[in-house]
C-alpha positions in Angstrom: 230.6 173.1 90.7 232.7 171.2 88.1 230.2 170.8 85.5 227.5 174.2 86.5 228.4 175.8 82.2 227.6 171.8 81.5 224.1 172.1 83.4 223.2 175.4 81.7 223.9 174.3 78.5 222.7 170.7 79.0 219.4 170.8 77.1 218.0 171.2 73.3 215.6 172.4 71.2 211.8 171.1 72.9 209.2 169.0 71.1 205.9 169.3 69.9 203.3 168.1 72.2 200.5 167.3 70.0 200.1 164.0 71.5 199.2 165.6 74.8 197.2 167.9 73.6 194.8 165.3 71.8 194.4 163.8 74.8 193.6 167.3 77.0 191.6 167.8 74.3 189.3 164.8 74.8 189.8 165.1 78.9 188.8 169.0 78.3 185.1 168.2 79.9 186.6 166.4 82.8 189.2 168.9 83.3 186.0 171.7 83.4 184.2 169.4 86.2 187.6 169.4 88.7 188.9 172.4 87.8 185.5 174.1 88.2 185.2 172.2 91.6 189.0 173.6 92.8 188.1 177.1 91.8 185.4 177.0 93.8 187.3 175.6 96.5 190.5 176.6 96.8 189.8 180.8 95.5 186.9 181.4 96.8 187.2 181.4 101.0 190.4 183.4 99.5 188.5 186.3 98.5 186.9 186.7 102.0 190.4 187.7 103.5 192.4 188.8 100.5 190.0 191.7 98.8 189.3 194.6 99.8 186.0 195.9 101.6 182.8 195.1 99.8 185.0 192.6 97.2 185.3 190.5 100.1 181.5 189.7 99.4 182.3 188.0 95.7 181.2 184.4 95.2 180.8 182.2 91.8 177.5 181.8 90.8 178.7 180.0 87.5 182.3 178.4 86.7 182.5 177.1 82.6 186.0 177.2 81.5 184.1 177.1 77.7 185.0 174.5 74.2 188.6 175.5 74.4 191.2 173.7 76.2 194.5 174.3 77.0 197.3 173.7 74.4 201.0 172.6 75.6 204.1 172.7 73.5 208.1 173.2 73.5 208.5 170.1 75.5 211.7 169.1 77.2 212.3 165.7 79.3 215.8 165.3 81.1 216.5 162.8 84.0 216.9 164.2 86.9 220.1 162.9 89.5 217.1 161.5 92.1 216.1 158.9 90.0 213.1 160.6 88.2 211.8 162.3 85.1 211.7 166.0 84.4 209.4 167.8 81.8 209.0 171.2 81.1 206.6 172.5 78.8 205.2 175.7 77.7 201.0 175.7 78.7 199.1 178.8 76.6 195.2 179.1 77.6 192.8 181.5 75.7 189.7 180.0 77.7 186.3 181.7 76.5 185.1 181.3 79.5 181.4 182.0 81.2 181.9 182.8 85.1 180.4 184.8 87.5 180.4 186.7 90.5 178.2 188.0 92.7 178.4 189.9 96.3 177.2 192.5 98.4 176.8 196.0 97.8 178.9 195.4 94.2 177.6 194.9 90.5 177.2 191.8 89.7 180.3 191.0 87.3 181.3 188.0 84.9 184.8 186.6 83.2 184.2 186.3 79.4 187.9 185.5 78.9 191.1 184.1 80.7 194.0 184.4 78.8 197.5 182.0 80.9 200.9 181.3 79.9 203.3 180.2 82.1 206.1 177.9 81.9 205.3 174.4 83.0 207.7 171.7 85.1 206.6 167.9 85.7 208.2 166.3 87.8 207.4 162.1 87.4 209.7 160.0 90.4 210.2 157.8 92.0 210.9 155.4 89.2 209.6 151.9 89.9 209.5 148.7 88.3 205.5 148.3 89.5 202.9 149.6 87.0 202.2 152.4 86.9 206.0 152.9 86.6 205.6 156.3 88.5 205.1 156.9 92.0 203.9 160.2 91.9 204.0 163.2 90.0 204.9 166.8 91.1 203.4 170.0 89.1 204.7 173.7 89.1 204.8 176.9 87.1 208.9 178.0 86.8 208.0 181.3 87.4 204.7 183.1 88.2 202.7 183.2 85.2 201.1 185.2 83.3 197.1 185.9 83.8 194.5 188.4 82.0 191.2 188.6 83.1 188.6 190.0 80.9 185.4 190.9 82.4 181.8 191.9 81.5 178.9 193.2 83.6 177.2 196.0 85.0 180.4 198.0 86.8 181.7 201.1 84.7 185.1 200.9 83.5 186.6 202.4 86.9 185.0 199.4 88.6 186.5 197.3 86.3 190.3 198.5 86.6 189.2 198.0 90.5 187.6 194.7 90.4 190.4 193.5 87.6 193.3 194.9 89.8 192.0 192.9 93.0 191.0 189.7 92.0 194.1 189.5 89.4 196.0 189.8 92.5 194.3 187.6 94.6 194.2 184.5 91.7 197.8 185.1 91.3 199.0 185.2 94.8 197.0 181.5 95.3 198.8 180.5 91.8 202.0 181.8 93.2 201.3 179.9 97.0 200.2 176.6 95.7 201.7 175.8 92.1 205.3 178.3 91.3 208.3 176.7 92.5 209.8 176.4 95.0 206.3 175.3 95.8 204.6 172.1 93.8 201.0 170.3 93.9 201.9 166.4 94.5 199.6 164.0 92.6 200.6 159.8 94.4 200.0 157.7 91.1 201.0 154.7 93.4 199.3 155.7 97.4 202.5 153.1 98.5 204.7 155.6 97.5 207.9 156.8 100.4 207.0 160.7 100.4 210.8 161.1 101.1 211.4 159.4 97.6 209.6 162.0 95.8 211.4 165.4 97.3 213.8 167.5 95.0 216.6 169.1 96.8 216.9 173.1 95.5 220.2 173.5 93.3 222.2 176.3 95.2 221.7 179.9 96.2 221.5 182.7 93.6 223.8 186.2 95.6 221.8 188.9 93.8 223.7 192.6 93.9 221.7 195.4 92.5 224.2 197.8 91.5 222.7 201.0 90.1 220.1 202.3 87.6 219.9 204.8 85.2 218.9 206.5 81.7 214.9 206.5 83.1 214.3 210.3 83.6 215.9 211.3 80.8 214.4 213.0 78.2 212.6 211.3 75.4 210.6 210.7 72.2 209.4 207.4 73.7 205.6 207.0 74.8 206.5 206.7 77.9 207.7 210.7 78.1 204.2 211.6 79.7 204.9 209.1 82.5 208.5 209.8 82.9 207.9 214.0 82.6 207.8 214.3 86.4 210.6 212.7 86.8 212.6 215.2 84.9 211.0 218.3 87.4 211.5 216.4 90.4 214.6 213.9 91.3 212.6 210.7 92.6 213.5 209.0 95.4 214.1 205.2 94.1 214.3 201.5 95.2 214.8 198.6 93.9 212.9 194.9 94.3 213.8 191.6 93.1 211.8 188.6 92.7 212.8 185.1 92.0 210.2 182.9 91.4 207.8 183.2 93.5 210.3 183.3 96.4 209.7 186.1 99.3 210.4 189.4 97.5 213.5 191.7 98.8 213.3 195.5 98.7 216.8 197.6 98.7 217.0 201.2 100.4 215.5 204.1 99.2 217.8 206.8 97.4 216.5 210.1 97.7 216.6 212.8 95.1 218.0 210.9 92.2 217.6 209.8 89.0 220.8 207.9 89.3 220.4 205.7 92.3 223.3 203.3 93.3 222.3 200.9 95.8 224.9 198.3 95.5 223.1 195.9 98.1 223.1 191.6 98.3 220.4 189.3 98.6 220.2 185.2 98.8 217.7 183.3 96.6 217.1 180.1 96.7 217.4 178.6 92.9 215.1 175.3 92.3 215.6 175.7 88.5 218.1 177.5 86.7 215.7 179.2 84.0 214.0 181.1 87.7 213.9 185.0 86.4 215.1 187.6 88.1 213.0 190.9 88.0 214.2 193.8 89.1 211.0 196.8 89.4 212.8 200.3 90.2 210.0 202.0 92.3 209.7 206.2 92.7 207.8 206.2 96.3 205.7 209.2 96.9 203.8 209.7 99.7 200.5 208.5 98.0 201.3 205.3 96.2 204.4 204.4 94.8 205.4 204.4 90.7 207.1 201.9 89.0 209.8 203.4 86.9 210.8 200.0 85.0 211.5 196.6 85.2 214.5 194.6 84.0 214.2 190.5 83.9 216.8 187.8 83.4 217.5 184.5 84.1 219.7 183.0 86.4 221.1 180.6 83.9 221.1 184.1 81.2 223.1 186.0 84.1 225.6 183.1 85.4 226.7 182.3 81.8 227.1 186.4 81.6 229.8 186.0 83.2 227.7 186.6 86.8 227.0 190.6 85.9 224.3 192.0 83.4 223.1 195.9 82.3 218.9 194.8 81.8 216.5 196.8 80.0 214.3 198.5 81.9 210.1 198.5 80.8 207.5 200.0 81.9 203.4 198.9 80.4 205.1 196.5 78.0 207.3 199.6 76.5 211.1 200.3 76.9 212.0 203.6 78.9 215.5 203.6 77.9 216.5 203.4 81.3 219.1 200.4 82.4 219.6 198.4 85.9 222.9 196.7 86.7 223.0 193.4 88.3 225.2 190.9 89.3 225.3 187.6 90.8 227.3 185.1 92.1 226.4 181.1 92.7 226.9 178.6 95.3 225.8 174.7 95.6 224.2 173.3 98.6 226.6 170.0 99.6 226.0 167.9 102.1 228.7 168.1 103.8 229.6 170.9 106.8 231.6 173.5 104.5 232.0 175.8 107.2 229.8 177.9 105.3 227.2 178.2 108.8 230.1 180.0 110.8 231.4 182.0 107.5 231.9 185.5 108.0 231.6 186.0 104.5 228.2 184.7 104.8 226.9 186.6 107.9 225.6 189.9 106.3 222.2 190.9 106.3 220.0 188.9 103.8 223.0 186.4 102.9 222.4 183.1 104.2 225.1 180.3 104.8 222.7 177.2 104.4 219.5 175.3 104.1 217.4 173.0 106.5 214.4 171.3 104.8 212.0 169.4 106.9 209.7 166.6 105.6 207.0 165.5 107.8 205.2 162.6 106.0 202.8 161.2 108.8 202.1 160.9 112.9 201.5 157.5 114.1 199.5 156.5 117.2 197.7 159.6 118.0 195.3 158.5 121.0 191.2 160.1 120.6 188.3 159.8 119.5 188.0 159.9 115.8 185.4 162.5 115.5 187.4 165.2 117.6 190.8 164.5 116.2 191.8 167.1 114.8 196.3 166.5 114.2 198.8 168.5 113.1 202.7 168.5 113.1 204.5 171.9 114.3 208.4 172.5 113.3 209.7 174.9 115.2 213.5 176.6 114.9 213.8 179.5 117.3 211.9 182.1 117.7 211.5 183.2 114.0 210.9 180.0 112.2 207.6 178.3 112.6 205.5 176.3 110.7 202.6 174.0 111.1 201.2 170.9 108.4 197.4 171.1 107.6 195.2 170.1 110.4 193.2 167.0 109.5 190.2 165.4 110.6 188.1 162.4 110.1 186.9 162.1 106.5 186.2 158.1 104.6 189.5 157.0 103.5 190.9 158.6 106.2 193.3 156.7 109.5 193.0 160.3 111.9 194.7 158.0 114.9 197.5 157.7 111.7 197.7 160.7 109.3 199.4 161.3 106.4 201.0 164.9 105.8 203.0 165.0 102.9 204.6 168.3 103.6 207.7 170.2 103.3 209.0 173.1 105.2 212.6 175.0 103.8 214.0 177.0 106.4 217.1 179.5 105.3 219.7 179.0 108.1 221.9 182.2 108.7 225.0 182.9 110.3 223.0 183.9 113.4 220.4 180.8 112.9 223.2 178.8 114.2 222.7 179.5 117.6 218.9 179.8 117.5 219.2 176.1 119.6 217.3 172.5 119.2 214.8 172.7 115.9 211.6 171.0 117.6 208.7 168.5 116.4 204.8 168.9 118.2 202.6 166.7 117.2 199.2 168.7 118.0 195.5 167.9 118.8 193.8 171.1 117.5 195.7 173.5 120.3 197.0 171.1 122.5 200.5 169.9 122.0 200.2 165.9 122.5 204.0 165.3 121.8 207.4 166.5 120.9 211.0 166.3 120.4 214.4 168.3 120.3 216.9 168.2 118.0 220.3 170.0 118.5 222.0 171.8 115.3 224.9 170.4 116.4 223.4 166.7 116.1 221.9 167.3 112.6 225.5 168.6 111.4 227.3 165.4 112.6 224.7 163.0 111.2 226.0 161.1 107.9 225.3 163.9 105.1 223.4 165.7 107.2 220.3 164.1 107.3 217.7 162.7 109.8 215.3 160.3 108.6 213.5 158.3 111.1 210.6 157.9 113.7 210.6 160.2 115.5 209.3 159.1 119.5 207.6 161.8 120.6 206.1 160.1 124.1 203.6 158.1 125.3 203.3 155.8 122.3 203.4 159.3 119.5 205.8 159.0 116.5 206.0 161.4 113.7 208.0 160.2 110.5 210.4 163.1 109.8 213.5 163.8 107.5 215.4 166.3 108.2 218.6 167.5 105.8 221.3 170.0 106.6 222.9 171.6 103.5 226.0 173.8 103.8 226.5 176.4 100.4 230.2 176.4 98.2 231.1 178.1 95.6 230.1 177.2 92.5 233.3 177.8 89.9 232.6 179.4 86.2 235.7 178.7 85.2 235.6 174.6 84.9 235.1 175.0 82.0 234.5 177.3 78.3 231.3 178.6 78.0 229.9 178.0 74.7 228.5 180.1 71.8 224.7 180.5 71.8 
């Protein structure tokens, strides 16, 4: 990418958000009502499936967010490549709450404080010439936010720890799955907005190699000496786990009986924002429970500006350990032309991608049946590994159940092995019954203009699905195109 350096260094300092905080303060009573209902509707059902044992019966009996509103700061505004505006801003909330939870065979507990910190990204697009001038807003955290809960209740300290860890894990999982990149909440400001015009292609792929770690088990007078004393008595069996934003985490192999594990293993991650964090967790595998040795953190932007290689200091529970982990990164940009990457041997190893397939499903039309019984959805499959399905719609006021809107996208990583997986299949379902389908050969996508097919696809019997299918290959982005400015 000829202008990669310019893109990485283009943003200046952020501005204050006083006007926005004034608006939030005035709207806080309304935000409380809407937010409380959202928490109950989204979080409570997750407790039933994600919390262990008796904790799965926890439910909210009271949700009040308190008088302290969310505060925004450090606002950066940029223009996007596809006719939109991007706002990045810090979110800080020290909510003095009154949240009560109860459940069977569990003590009644409350949450008196919620501390939430993160960096939000808001996309406003497409821009139009008609009021309100913006077709839709998309909201997300660039990286998983920090979340701390302060509990009250009749449970003892041990119970608090169990509940805190379990509940916080569920909440972070929900936040990551809904509103951390690559996931975004879409709010249409104009109902006539074309869903396809709201979509932003991700930037590219970062190929991360975890090289080696050392220094974490040496004698030290730091606060972590007690924790690491066991590592000096018996050499650990370490593996590394890598996270990039809310992308699926990847784990290396385990190196046994060594305080200087060397992996040299590589995995690809999709990059949606250059400020996405790369977190490397080094962990000692144990039969009873694994112990985190330390974590090193950088960002996609920082490691690329450092020339693609960094030695990261490791921390454990907020304390420096003296340990180090070496990480390398190579960046590939997406291209709408067939770059030959789909069959290139350089992208054929396990964990490597050769491209990306994005499927956007706007809606379905001509679904036959009685409104009261219809349960339409759209399923997308490619081979045996990639299967996705939209939300299932049901009849409700304001919903045209025979012509439902879905506005959902599915992202499919393409590997060299996937190219022979056959045709992409799009099917419309009514409940569990398939009522129409179409198959699109991979070769047809490769030969389409800019490798994109956007159409009302005919599924037979008068049934159509409006979808956009875009295939992207990859090509190496040179970091030598421009001199890296001093930071």
